[in-house]
C-alpha positions as CSV (number, residue, x, y, z in Angstrom):
1,M,112.8,66.1,211.4
2,A,112.3,66.8,207.7
3,Y,115.3,68.0,205.7
4,E,115.0,71.7,204.9
5,P,116.8,73.1,201.8
6,Y,119.1,76.1,202.3
7,V,116.9,78.1,199.8
8,T,113.2,78.9,200.0
9,Y,110.8,79.5,197.2
10,E,110.9,83.2,198.0
11,Y,114.7,83.4,197.9
12,Y,114.9,81.6,194.6
13,C,112.2,83.9,193.0
14,D,112.7,87.2,194.7
15,V,116.4,87.4,195.5
16,Y,118.1,85.1,193.1
17,K,115.5,86.0,190.4
18,G,115.4,82.4,189.2
19,T,113.2,81.5,186.2
20,V,114.6,78.2,185.0
21,I,112.8,75.7,187.2
22,P,109.0,75.5,187.1
23,M,107.3,76.3,190.4
24,S,105.8,72.8,190.5
25,E,109.3,71.3,190.6
26,L,111.1,73.9,192.6
27,D,110.9,72.4,196.1
28,K,112.3,69.1,194.9
29,A,115.1,70.8,192.9
30,L,116.2,73.0,195.8
31,K,116.2,70.1,198.2
32,Q,118.3,68.0,195.8
33,A,120.7,70.8,195.2
34,S,121.0,71.5,198.9
35,R,121.8,67.8,199.5
36,H,124.4,67.9,196.8
37,V,126.1,71.0,198.4
38,D,126.0,69.1,201.7
39,S,127.7,66.2,200.1
40,L,130.3,68.4,198.4
41,T,131.1,70.1,201.7
42,Y,131.3,66.8,203.6
43,N,128.2,67.9,205.7
44,R,130.2,70.7,207.3
45,I,127.3,73.1,206.9
46,V,125.0,70.6,208.7
47,G,127.6,70.0,211.4
48,R,128.0,73.7,212.1
49,G,124.4,74.6,211.6
50,F,123.3,76.9,208.7
51,S,121.9,79.5,211.1
52,N,125.3,79.7,212.9
53,L,127.1,80.8,209.7
54,T,127.8,84.5,209.0
55,A,125.3,86.3,206.7
56,F,127.9,86.3,204.0
57,Q,128.4,82.6,204.2
58,Q,124.7,81.9,204.2
59,D,124.3,84.2,201.1
60,V,127.1,82.4,199.2
61,I,125.6,79.0,200.0
62,Q,122.1,80.1,198.9
63,E,123.5,81.5,195.7
64,V,125.4,78.2,195.0
65,V,122.3,76.1,195.8
66,C,120.2,78.1,193.3
67,Q,122.9,77.8,190.6
68,Q,123.2,74.1,191.3
69,A,119.5,73.6,191.1
70,D,119.3,75.5,187.7
71,F,122.3,73.5,186.4
72,E,120.8,70.2,187.3
73,Y,117.4,71.1,185.9
74,I,118.8,72.3,182.6
75,S,121.1,69.2,182.4
76,I,118.1,66.9,182.7
77,H,115.5,68.8,180.8
78,S,117.4,70.4,177.9
79,P,116.6,69.3,174.3
80,L,120.2,68.0,174.0
81,A,119.9,65.9,177.1
82,E,116.6,64.4,175.8
83,A,118.2,63.8,172.4
84,D,121.2,62.2,174.1
85,A,118.9,59.9,176.0
86,R,117.0,59.0,172.9
87,A,120.2,58.4,171.0
88,K,121.5,56.0,173.7
89,E,118.2,54.1,173.5
90,D,118.5,53.9,169.7
91,L,122.1,52.8,169.9
92,Q,121.2,50.0,172.3
93,Y,118.4,48.9,170.0
94,L,120.8,49.0,167.0
95,R,123.3,46.8,168.9
96,I,120.7,44.2,169.3
97,S,119.2,44.4,165.8
98,I,122.3,44.6,163.6
99,H,122.9,41.3,161.8
100,S,125.4,42.0,159.0
101,P,128.1,44.6,158.0
102,L,125.9,45.7,155.1
103,E,123.0,46.5,157.5
104,E,125.4,48.3,159.8
105,A,126.6,50.6,157.0
106,D,123.0,51.4,156.0
107,I,122.0,52.2,159.5
108,S,125.1,54.4,160.0
109,R,124.3,56.3,156.9
110,T,120.7,56.8,158.0
111,L,121.7,57.9,161.5
112,H,124.2,60.4,160.1
113,T,121.5,61.8,157.8
114,D,118.9,62.0,160.6
115,T,121.4,63.6,162.9
116,Q,122.3,66.3,160.4
117,T,118.7,67.0,159.7
118,Y,117.9,67.3,163.4
119,F,120.8,69.6,164.3
120,N,120.9,71.6,161.0
121,P,117.2,71.9,160.0
122,K,116.5,73.7,156.7
123,P,114.5,76.9,157.1
124,P,110.9,76.8,156.0
125,H,110.1,77.9,152.4
126,G,109.6,81.6,152.0
127,S,112.0,82.6,154.9
């Protein structure tokens, strides 16, 4: 028997009014969020049976699954998360490639300048 998330595509779009997760990734995101909710509740929802819960309890669980799915999607796909991943890769490369204190100082200065440029870009001319 396949695992069924607590939230359907229709609930996410029509009731919750979710817009964060692209439709092509929605099923996977809702399944993962539902599994995380199961884990956080020590599988008590599974043990009792979702359909055996009150309408209020079901609604709360569905709302939380939608919020969790949005949170997880944003955490993975935000520009800051991508920048953080790139920075970690760059730092790992730097650890391998630094040979002297002088090179380390030059690299630190460059990283600082690049970071400032990335997070505080200058507006285009004429703005």
